[in-house]
C-alpha positions in Angstrom: 88.2 118.3 88.7 91.5 116.8 87.6 92.5 116.3 91.2 89.3 114.4 91.9 89.8 112.2 88.9 93.4 111.4 90.0 92.2 110.4 93.4 89.5 108.2 92.0 92.0 106.5 89.7 94.4 105.9 92.7 91.6 104.6 94.8 90.5 102.1 92.1 94.1 100.9 91.7 94.6 100.4 95.4 91.1 99.0 96.2 91.2 95.2 96.5 88.9 93.6 94.0 87.9 90.0 94.9 87.3 87.8 91.9 86.0 84.3 92.1 85.0 82.1 89.2 82.6 79.3 90.2 80.7 76.8 88.1 77.2 78.0 87.5 75.6 75.1 89.3 77.9 75.1 92.3 76.6 75.2 95.9 78.4 75.9 99.2 79.3 78.3 101.9 81.9 81.1 101.8 83.3 83.1 104.7 85.3 86.2 104.2 87.1 88.5 106.7 89.0 91.6 105.6 90.5 94.6 107.4 92.3 97.8 106.7 93.5 101.1 108.1 93.9 104.7 107.0 93.2 108.2 108.0 90.7 111.0 107.3 90.7 114.7 108.0 88.2 116.8 109.9 88.4 120.2 108.1 86.8 123.4 109.2 86.6 126.1 106.5 85.6 129.8 106.5 82.9 131.3 104.3 85.4 131.9 101.4 86.6 128.3 101.5 89.9 128.8 103.3 91.0 126.2 105.8 90.7 127.3 109.4 91.5 124.0 111.1 92.4 120.5 109.9 92.8 117.5 112.1 94.0 114.1 110.8 92.3 111.1 112.4 93.5 107.5 111.9 91.1 104.6 111.8 90.9 100.8 111.5 88.2 98.8 109.8 87.1 95.2 109.8 84.6 93.5 107.4 83.1 90.1 107.6 80.6 88.2 105.4 79.2 84.7 105.2 77.2 83.6 102.1 75.5 80.3 101.5 74.3 79.1 98.1 71.9 76.2 98.6 70.7 76.2 95.0 72.2 77.6 91.8 69.5 80.3 91.6 69.5 81.3 95.3 72.2 82.9 97.5 71.7 83.9 101.1 74.2 86.0 103.0 75.1 88.3 105.9 77.6 91.1 105.7 78.9 93.5 108.3 81.4 96.3 108.5 82.8 98.4 111.4 85.1 101.4 111.4 87.0 102.2 114.6 88.2 105.8 114.7 91.1 106.6 117.0 90.4 109.6 119.2 93.4 111.2 120.9 
């Protein structure tokens, strides 16, 4: 359990946290594009939980969003995300 908590804390420290402070009655359009890279593991285990096979796989990701706020009480938007896994 401690290992999971440590990983969660590390993730939260490394995760980008966008913060924007706008006046309450502001209107406008915002376009955001972000990207990243990393790796994950494909792990095969036996019935007792032992690792039989582990294969690390790198990936790239890209995210984009556009939001429009025509009125202070209404916000419209479109968000998309794509992960590209690299296969050997």
